[in-house]
N, C-alpha and C positions, 0 to 999 in steps of 0.2 A: 552362431551364438555370440560372437564378438560384436556383431552389428546390434543384436538385441541388447546386450549389456551397455553398449554406447548410448542407445536411445534411452535406456532406463536411467543411467547416471546423468545424462544430459537433461532428462526430465526433472530429476531431483534438483539440479542446479537452477533450472528455470523456475521450478516450483518454489524455491527459496524467495525469488522475487515476488511471486504471487502471494506467498505467505506473509511477507512484509507489508504489502499493500492491503491484503485482507485484514491484517492486524490493525492497520491504520483505520480502515473502515469500521471495524468493530469498536475501536476506542471512541470514535465520534458517535457511533450509534448508541453506545452505552450512556453517553452524556446527554444526547439530544433525542434519542429514539427516532432518528431520521438517517437515511443513507446520504452521505456526502457525494453527490454526483460529480463534484468538481475535484475530487481527490486526485485523479489522474492528471488533470491540468495543473494542479498545484505542484505535483511532482515534476511535470514537464517544465514548468517555469523555473523551478529550482535547478533543474539540470542545465537550463540555459544560463543561469547565473554562474554555475560551476564552469561552463564552457567559456564564459566571459573572463573569469579569473585566470583560467589556464591559458587562454589566448593572449592575455596581457602579460604572460611570463611567470605567473605564480606557480610554484611547484604543486604537483597534483595533490598530495595529501594535505598541504596547507589549504588549497582551494576546496578540498573535500570538507575539512573541518569548518572553514568559513561558510561554506554553503549550508551545511547542517545548522549552524548557528543562526544565519540569516533566515533560513526557512522556519526555524522555531519561532523567531520573533514575528515573522509575517503571519504564521498560523495564529499566534495570540492576537495580533491586530485584526485579522479577519473575524475571529470569534467576537471580539469586543465591538467592532465597528459594523460588521455585516450581519452576523448571526444573532447577537444579543438583542437587537431591536425587534426581531421577529420570533423571539423565544416562545411566546405564548400565542402566536398567530395560528390560524388554521393550517392543517397539514399541507394543503395545496399551495398556500402562500410560501411556506418554507421550501417546498420542492421547486417552485419557480425561482426563488432566490438562489438555490444551489445551481440550477440550470443556467441562470443568468451569470453567476460567478464563473461557471465553466466556459461560457461563450466569451465573456470579457477577457479571461486569462488567455484563451486561445487566440483571440483577435489581437490582444496587446503583444503577445509573443510574435505573431506573424508580422505585426506592424514594426516592431523593433528589430527583429532578427531576419525577417522575410521568411518565405515558405520554401526556400532552397534547402535541400537536405545537406546536413553537415556531419562530418565525422567527429566522434568523441573518443578520446584516447583511453586505453585500458592500462592500469598500472601493473597488470599481472602477466606481462609478456616475458615469462621466464623461459630462457632457452634450455635450462637444465631440467625443467619439469616437462617431460613429454610422455604421454601414455595413450593407448588406443581408445580409452573410454571417455576422458574429459580433457578439454583444452585448458591451458593455463588460466584463461579468464574465467572459465566455469568453476575451476577449483577455487580461485580467489573469491568469486561471487558467493559460493557456498560458505567459505570461511567468514566473510564479512557478515553474511546473513545470520549465521549461527552466533557470532559474537554479539550482534545487535539484539537478537532474541534473548540470549542469556543475560545481557545487561538489563534489558527491560524486565525480565523475570525477577532479577535480584532487586531492581529498583522498586517494583510494585510489591514485592514480598517482604523486603527487609528494611525499607526506609520509611520514616514517619510521613514524609511528603507523598510517597507512593501509596501508602495506606490511606492517607487523607483523600487522595485523588480517587481511589477505588470506592471509598465510602461516599464521596460526593456524587459519583456517577450512579451508584446503586441505590442510595437512599438519601436524597438531598435534604429532606425535611429533618430527619434525625441528625444528619451531619451539621445542619445549621444550629440545632439545639446543643450540639456538642462543641460549638464554637469554631467550626471549620468554615472558612470563607469559600462557599461553594462556587460562587461566580468565578473566582480566580482559579480554583481547581479545574473547572471545566475549560477555562481559557488555556491553562497549561496542558490539558489533554489535547486540545487542538494544536498547540505548538508541537507536542511530541508526535502527533499524527503527521503533521507537515514535515517534521524532520525525518521520520521513518520513510515517508514518501520520497523525499529528496534522495536518501540513500538508495532506495530501490530504483529511482530514475537514473542515477549515476551508474548503477551496476548494469542496467539493461541497455543504456544508450550505446555502448560500443557494439552491441549485437544488432539492434534495430536501426541504428543511426539516429541523428537528432533532427527533428522537425516538429512543428507545433501539434501535429496529429499523432505523434509517436506512441502515446499512451492509450489510444482509443481501444485497440484490440486487447492490450494487456489488461486494462481495467475490466473487461468482460470476464477474463479468467480470474481476476481478483474477486469480482462479485460472485462468481461461481464458487470460488474457494470459501468465501465468507459464509455463503448460504449452505454449502455442503457441510462445513464444520459446525455451523451454528452462529448466527449473526450476533448473539449475545455471549459467545464463549471465545475468549482470546486464544486459548490453547487449541480449541477445535478449529478455529480459523487458520492457525498455523499448520495443523495437520492437513486440513482441507487444501491449503496451498500446495503442499508437496504432492498430495494425491492428484490434484488437477494437473500439475506439471507432468507427472508420469503418464497419466491417462491421455493427455493431449499429445505428448510425443509418440507414444505407442500407437494411438489411433491414427495419427497423421502418417506414421511410417508404414503401418500394416493394414489399415482398415479404409479410411476415407481419403488418404492422400494429403499432401501439404496444402493443396488449394482449398480444401474444406475443413482445415483444422479448427477454424474459428467456430464452426457449427458445433464442435464438441462442447464448448463452453455454454452455448445456448441450450443444447440438449440437457446438460447437467443442471442448468438453472431451472428449466421447465420441469425436469424430473423431480428435483428436490421440492419445488413448490407444489407439485401435484401429490407426491407420495409421502414426503416428510418435511413439512414446512418449517419445523423447528431445527432442522439439520441433524447431523449424526450425534452431535454433542450438545445441542441447544436445550434450553429448558422449555418445558411445556407449561403454559399458564392456564389454569382452570378458574373460571369466574362463575360464581353462583348468580343465577338470574331468577 
């Protein structure tokens, strides 16, 4: 029973990372109606920036805040320089742009930092906090994830800027008529998604180590979480992230083994697309023809 509870709580801790990345995917999907295939590489590149700050002697939490800020700015720049010119291009063109961004970020990270695996420090090595179910880093990861999700909820629910960003993503035409600068709202959405990805990358890096390909498997779980909860539903994506984390851990421990854990995400993606394409909490659109 103790081993089962350990796998359950560890799955919730990992699911928090998937939830954050799934939320970033949903935020960009709501504004562009496209999946950002480069979301994982953006998070990876931001984590390398954090490693650079820490390696230069900057205290962890100062490096954490600086990385989040820089990632936000880079996200806005990517939207204005890379995504905006293809805003009205065919879907295939946008997909190619996202894939190109993925390859470029991966190659640049490998060129600058090499493909040698690096260790990334955890700020949660508390000797006083020991229990059989969760390691100190897992407890800290859950805490950071919950705080980020609560802050985002409060931002989008209670601030005028957050409400304007939601309106611009859901109905850009009416938002423009109401005087909202839709273009900049969408750019801020990209910045927030990049910042959330940076936080997720810094939380997962101490577990998987740091290298340019560190996010490839993790993004599969994040895609599965976003699809499971509903690609157009932020709350559903968060719930999907925790569900995927638990299912992955339990299936890896008791069903398929650790070597085949990644197939759990693929099975979830295929299952959702086959049986409930809108996800558990997504909206179904009916069009009269």
